[in-house]
N, C-alpha and C positions, 0 to 999 in steps of 0.2 A: 630540332633534331641535332644531336651532337655526334660527330663522326670521330671515333678515336684514332689517334696516330700511333701505329704499332710497327715501327720500322724493323725491329729485330724479329718479331713473329712473322712479319710479311717476307722478310729476306729468307728466313728459314723455310717457310712454306714454298717460296719460289725455287729455292735450291732443291728441295725434295721433289717438286714437280719436274724440274729439269733433269734431275737424276733418274727419275722414273721414266721419262721420255727417252733418255739416252740408253738406259738399260733395255727398254722394250725394243728399241731399234737395233741395238747391238745383239741381243739374244734371240729375238724372233723376227727381226726385219720389219716390224710393224710400227705405224705411227700412232702416237698416243692422242687420240681424239675421243674424249669422254662419251659424247653422244653416239659415236660410231661403235664404241666398245659396248655401250648399253644396248643399242639396237641389235648388234650382232649376238649378244647374249640372249636377248628376248626372242629373236628370230634367226637362229643359227643356220648358216648354209651348209656347214660341215661340222660333224661332231667334234673332231680334233681341234677345231677353231673355237669351240665353246668354252673349253676348260680354262684357257688363259684369260679369256674375257671375264669369266666369273671370278677368277683369282684377283684380277685387277679391281673389280667392283667390290669384292670383299675387303681388299686393302684400302679402298677409298672410304668405305663405311666404318672400318675399324679404327680410323684415326682418333676420333674422340675417346674411344675406350682405351687406346694406348696412352693418350694424354692423361686419362684418369689414373692409370697405373703409376705414373711419375708425379703428377700434381696432387693426387688424392681426391680430386673432384672433377666432374665433367666441365668443360668450358661453358661459360654462359653464352647463350645464343638469344639475341633479341632481334626480332623481325618487326619493324614498325609499319607493317602493312596488314590489311585485312586478309583473311583466307581467300576472299574473292579476288583481290588484287594479285595474290600469289598464283592463283589458278590462271587468271588471264595472262599474267606475265609468263608463266610456264608454257602456256599454249603459244604465245607470241614467240618465245624463244624456239620452240619446236618448229614453227613456220620458218623462222629465220635460219635455223640450222639446215632445214631442207632446201630453202632457196639458195643459201650460201655454200651448199655442199660441204658442210663441216661446221665445227664449233670453235670457240676461242682457243681451246687447248690444241686442237688439231692445226688450225691455221696460225694462231698466235704464238704457240710454243714451237711446234715442229715445222710448220710451213715457213715461217720467217727465218728460222735457223737454216733451212735448206735454200733460202734465197728465192722462194716461189713468188712470182709476181701476182699470181691469183690469190695467194694468202695475204700478200701486202694489201691488195685491193679489198679483200674481205675484212681484214683487221681495221683498215681505215673506215669502212662502212660500219663495222661493229662499234667502234669508238665514237663515231659521229652520232649514231643512233642512241648510244648510251648518254651522251652529253645532252642531246635534244630531249630524251625521255626524262632524265633527271630534272632538267630545267622546267619542262612543262608540268610534271607532276608536283614538284616542290614549290615552284614560284607562280605558276599560272593556275593550277588546280588546288594547290594547298593540301595535297594528299600526304 
C-alpha cells in the first residue's frame, strides 16, 4: 500500500476545518464536533438547533462537488479495505465516540484549542489507538 504525501492539500483542508470551527464558535457559540452535529441532526432536541446542523452536514458533503467545479472532475477516492472492514471500523468509531464523549474534530480541533485536559487525554487515546490499529492490521494481519 502506498500512502501519498499531499502537504498542500492537507494544509488547505486543515485551514478550512479550522476556519469552520472558528466561525461556528463565533457565530453560534457551538463546538464543531462532526459526530455530535450528525447525531443532533438525526435526533434533534430542538427544531431551531436542527437547521444549522443540516447546513453543516450539507457543507461537508458538498466539498467534492465544489472541487469538481474547479478541477473538472471528482477527486479520486481509493479505499483499500473491504466493505466489511469499513462497516466494522465505522461501528468501532461509533463506540469510541460514545465512550470518549466526542470525536477527533470536537476534541482534536476545538478541545485542544481551548486547552481542555479531557480533550488532550482523548486525543492521546485516539492517536495511540490509531497507531496500534494500523500496526496490527497492516503488519500482523496483513489486511
